[in-house]
N, C-alpha and C positions, 0 to 999 in steps of 0.2 A: 703278789701285791695289794693289800691292803685299800681302801680307798681313804684320802686323809676323814677323821673323824671317827672313825669304827674301832677303834681303840678307847677308852679309859683307863685311869684308874686314880687314885689317890694321890694329895701333894703330896703324900709319904714315899713315894716313888720317886723325887727325886733326883736324881743323879749326876754326878760331874765327873767327868772324862779326866783323871787325874795323871794317866798311864795309861798303856796300850789295854790294859783292862780299866773295867768301869764300874765303880764302885759307889754306891748309894749311899747320900744322907738326908735325913730328913728337914723338912725346912721347921719342927717343932723348937722351941726352946729362941725361935731367929725373931718374932715379933707373934706367934702364935700360927699354925700351919693353916688355919684356912683363913686369916684377915691380913698376912704380912704383908704389909705395904708394899711398893717398888712404884719405882720412878715410871717405867716401861717395863708393860709386856710385848714380848715380841710373839707373833701367831707364825712360826715356822724356826725351823730350825735348819733350814737347806744352809748352801754356800753365801747368800743374802743376809739373810737372816742372819748367821753368823756372825757376819762384817759390821752391819746396823749394831747389833750387843754390844761389839769388839770397839766403836769408836763410841759408841752412848758410854760404855763403863769406863772407857780411859777421860772422858769428861767427869767423872765422878756420879754419874747417873745409875740407882739400886736396876738394876736390868732380870730381867727371867724368860730365857725362851720357853715358849711352848711345842710342843711337837710329839704329832701321836704316833709317829715312827720312833725305833730303840734307837737310834746317834743322828747323829749330825751328818747330813749330808747324804743321808738314805735314798730321799725322796728323792724328786725330777733330776736335782744334781747328779744324782747318781751315775743319768743316761747323756748329762752334756757332754759334747766332743771338743768342749773345752778349748774351741781357737781362740789364740788371742791374735784381733788384727785391729788395725784401724778405718779399713776399708764400711767406711759411711755414708748415708745420704744426708744428714744431717751434718751440720757445721758444729753441734752442742753433740751430739753421738761421737762426732771422730774426736773432739775435744777428748771426752771423755775418756774412750779408748786409749786416746794415747798414753793418760795419766793413769788409766790401772795398768798399759804394758811397763809403764815405769816403775810402778808399784811391784811387777811382779819379778824386774833386773833386783831390783831390792827386796824379797820378799823374808829373807831370814830377819833383818832389821825390821820390819812389818811386824811378824810375829815379835818380837822380841825374844825371841828366847823360851817362848813360854812353853810350846810344844817340844819333849823332852825325845822322841818320836824323828823330831828334825823337820825343816823345812821342805815344801814339795818339788819335785823338779820340774822349773821351766825351760822345754828348748825350744832356742829361736832357729828357724827357720823361716824361705822365703816365701812369701805370695803371690801367687800365679793369678791374673784374670784376662784369659781367653777374649779378644777380641773380637767379636760375630755381632752383625747386627743389635741380638735381644737383651745384649749385655751393655749397649751404647748407652741408656739412661744412666744406670747407673752407674757407669764408668766414667759419663758427666761430672755428677754430682760430687761424686767423690773425687775425683782428679781437678775440681776445682776448690775441694776444702783442703786438699794436698798442698796446692799451690797456696791457699789462703794461708795454711797456718805453717806452709816453707816445709813440710815433709819430705822427703829424696820420693824419687819412683822413677824408673825408665819403661821405653817403649822397648822390647825385643823383635826383631821379625821372627820367622820359621824355626830358619836353618840354628837362626840362635837359641830358638826355646827346645830342639833335638837337641841340640850339642847337651845342654844343661842338664836335659832332665829328658835319656836315651827311651824313657819308658813311654814317652807323649808322643801320642801322632796327631801331625797339625790338620788332617781330613775335620769339615764343617757336616755333621751331622742336620743342623738345627730346622726348624726351630724342635724342641724336645716331641718324642712323638712317644702314644702309649705302648708296651710292651709287646700287644698283638696284635698292633697295626699294621700293614702292609707294607708300610713306609719305613716303618725303624731299622735304623742303620742302614739307610739311602745314603752314600755318598749328596750332599747339597755340593762341595764345593771344598773351599780351604778357610781357615779363620784366619784371621789378619794380623797375626803375631799376639804378644799379648803383653797386657801390664801388668808389670813388677813390682815390687816392692821390697828390698831386699834385707829390711832392718824396720825393728819395733812388732815383727809379727810373728810367730810361731805357736807353740799349744801346750800343756799340762797333761800328762799323761795319769791324774790321778786324782779326779776331780772331791772324790768323796775325803781323801788327804788333805784338799787344800779347806774344803769344810772343818773339818777335823780339826788344822792348823789356828784355826780362824775362831773356833770354839776354846781351845786351852787359851789364847791368847783373848778372850773374855775371861775369861774366867781366871787370867791371871791381875783383871783389874777388878774383879768380884762379880763378873754376871754368872747368874746361875743358868742353869737349864733343868727341864723336866719333862719325860720323854716318856713314851705310852700314852700319852694322856691327849685326849680333844674338847674342844671348845666347842662347847654349845647353845655361847648367848654372849654378847658383850655388853655390860651391866654401862649403868646411862643415870646420873645424878646430875641434878640441874641444868640438863639438857645437852652434854657432854661426857662422851665414854669416858669409866670411872674405870673400866680393869673390864675380866672377863668369868664367865660360870664354866664349873666344866662340868662332864657327863655327869660324873657323880654329884652333881648337888652344890659342892665346894665352888666357893668363888674366890678371885686371886682382888686383889683390888688396885691401882695402878691410876696415874694419872693422865696415860699416855698409853696406849695400845695401835703399835702398828701390825698392818695386815702384811705379810713376807711369805705367803701358804704357800707358793706356786699354783699348779694347776687348781687348789682348792680359793686360791681370791674368791674367783667369783660366789662363791658359795657364804665364804668370811661375809662378803661384803651383804649380803641379803639375809643373813641374820644382824650382823649391824644395826642395819636398815628397819627393822623390821619393830613395830610400837614406837611407843613416844619418842620421836625424833623427825628431823629433819627430812624431805624426801633424799634419795640420791641422784643428786645432780649432773653425775658424769655421763660426758658424751660419749665417752671411750669405751667402751666396755672389753671385758675377758672372759674367756675361756677355755676349759680345758681342749686340746687336741690330740693324736695321737702321731708319736713320732716312732720312727724305727731306724736305727744306724745300724750298718750293715760294717763285718768285722772282718773281711775276706783274706789269706795271705797277699802278699806284695806280688808286683811281676818282679821277675830274675833280677830287671836290671835297677832297677830300685834297691837302694842300698841308704837303707835309716840313717845312718852317718854321716852319709855324703851331699847324695842327692832328692834327700826328700823335701818336699815341699807343701804347701796347703792351696790346691785347686779351687777357685767355685767357677763352674762350667755352666753359663746359662747353654751355650750351645748343645748338651747332656741334657742338663736337669738338675744338676746334683754340683756337693762340691765335696774333696777331699781332702784327710791329710793324712800324713805315717802313725805309724802305731807299734808300739812294744813288740815286741816278736818279728819285723819286717811286715810288718800286717797295713793295711790299710783301715782307716775308719773313713765311713761312705755315709750323706747325709745326701737329705735332699733339699729342694732350694724351691721348692714345688712351682712347679710349673704350670701354665694355663693349662696343657691338657692334661692334668691331674686333678681328683675331690678331694680337698684337704679332708680328715676325717676328726668333724669336731662333735666332742660327747657334752650328752645336757647334765651328764653330772660324774663326778667321779668316778661313783661306784658303776659306771657303766663297763670302765674299762677290762681289755681279756688281754692279757698278759702274754702274748703270744707272736711270735716273728712270723709274715709271712707274705702278699703281695709285695708289699712297699716295699720289705729289704730286698727283694730277688731282683725288683725290675733297676733298684739303684746301682747291686752289682752287674748288670748288663750295661744301663747307660754308661757308667764307670769302664765299661770295657771296651767302649766304642773311644774312648782320648785313651784308653791304654792297652792293646788290641793281644798282650801275652800277659794278661790279668787272670790268675785263675780263678774259675767259678769253683768252687764249693758245692758235694752236691748234698750236702745238706748246711741248712740256714746257720750261719755263724754272724751271730750282732747282739743287740738291745732292744729291749721295747719298751718304751714308759709313755707317760703324758709329759707335756708340755703348758706350760701358761700362757696364751698366747692373747694380746689386745688384738681389737681389730686393724690397729696397721701394722703391726710389729713392731711396736716405740714401746719402750716400760712405758707404766705410770708409777714418775715417783711427787707424791704430792699430799696436800689436806686433803680433807674433805668435806663438804657439808656440816656433817657432828663434829664437832669440836672435841677435840685431842686423839681425834680418827686418825691416822694416815695410814696409806697405802705404797708397800713394794711390791707393784705386780704386772701382769704380763710380758715377763721378764724371760722366758725359759726359752733357749734355742738360739740368744744372741746377747744377752749377760752374762757370764760365769766370767767374761774378760773383764769386765769391771769391777770385779766384786768388792774389790779392796777400797777403790776409789765409790763406791755406793754406801757405804757404811758414813763414811762425810759428809757425800751430799747429803744426806739423808737427816745424818745429829744437825747439820747446817739449818735445814728445813724447820725442823722440828722446833728447838733453838729460837731460831725467829718465832716461829707463829706464834709459841706459846709467850712467846713479848711480846706480843699486841702486831706483828706486822701483818698484812695486807696482801699475803700472795696472789691472791685470782686477783688482785686490782694491778696490785707490783708485782709482779713475776721476781723472786728473789734470784741475783745472779752472785753463784755462788765462786770464790777465786780457789782454783785447783792448787796444791801444796805446792808439786814438785813443777811441774810445767808453770805459775803462776800466769797459767790465762783461765780468764771469765767465760762460765758458762751460764748460758739462761735457764734457769730451772723451771722456766714456761714451758719451753719446748715438749715438754713430759706430763704437760699436765693433761689432768680428766678432762678438760675444758677442752682442748683445742681442737680444730673444728678438724676432721678427717679427711675433707673433700678437696683441700687444698695442702694436705701435708701430706710433703713429699718426699715416700719412701718406697722403697722394691716390690713393698706389700709382700715379702714371704719372710723368712727367720736371717737373710743376709740386713734388714732395718732400712 
């Protein structure tokens, strides 16, 4: 994988995907190759960048997504575990996740038949949170949110848990320990049953296809996409963003620029706030981190079609879900005993599976004693775009006309359908004079009719009092 911004091309490399093959289409003749005006340039064509384009294009905005990759969703989206859940620490995150879930259940309608390859599959399975001391605060926050919103859940005892999911052991091993620790794998008692949600949870098996769907949907409303192209500057006119400069020296002019650049988001912000413009006043920042996800064969008792589930296990420090072919997808919840691999730059990323993927399999094996541990690592290594508190930043910035949908990797795939709507609402309101910093926008979610306080995702929020799990769980 090349770091974002490493590849450049002229605007003549504009590509629109109209079938399973990509066909090049030049911008020449549309308004001039290098001066074609757009209402918005979205830097990034991951699942969120495509969603933003889709919603704005439906509203009649002239949109252009620019991405250094060769196709939509091939950046950090491709490494997403694509878990759909409503368990979040913030009430507004829970509202957004439930709205996102409802969109997944009507995904075909959402993309309105614009992708001839058809909609990606969303598979519903239960969600399980073993009850252990380390999960108590997260569970309490999530339970309070579910109670307030009247979302159903149950508590099951250990016997019921084993009856429903026979591959799961109820021994407690927590708190999580390093793989080489003398106490790794030593029992410390029993878990106290589990918090179980049987509805509004599941996963998407092909996150790239989801981005592909949204790209086609955006194109169906006139959205444009430019791949194999890097952004090297954010243009400014009269104190506001007015487009972007590309690596070949050409410029794309637009009223609005949106940073949806995933792991490259912090680098793009530095570029945007360089030169004659206000200082970046963000309290919450983002940076790229290395994420490794293991995909071993599932235990023999796992039946993908009948008893698969999503598990968030604070006791052993991992989360997992079923995957195609009766496999498991296993990721880390960043327990305190581990060091998060933060990168100074996306250029520092090395694409390899190593110790983190190995320890995730062994930790999952504590909960599932019959989990096969393959001789060679099988999985995915990529970068996530994390914020300081693992809550995304959906916000305006100190530079007028420049917006961010960042800090999203690892826990926002599930919300991709609704993120387009909330970002469009934010941009439209702010461009029409609303002061979002002083009066945080309240967004009505179309399906559930819940009102969400978009100030929860402000760049100016206080990190010290922002109650989250401070992990990928949010």
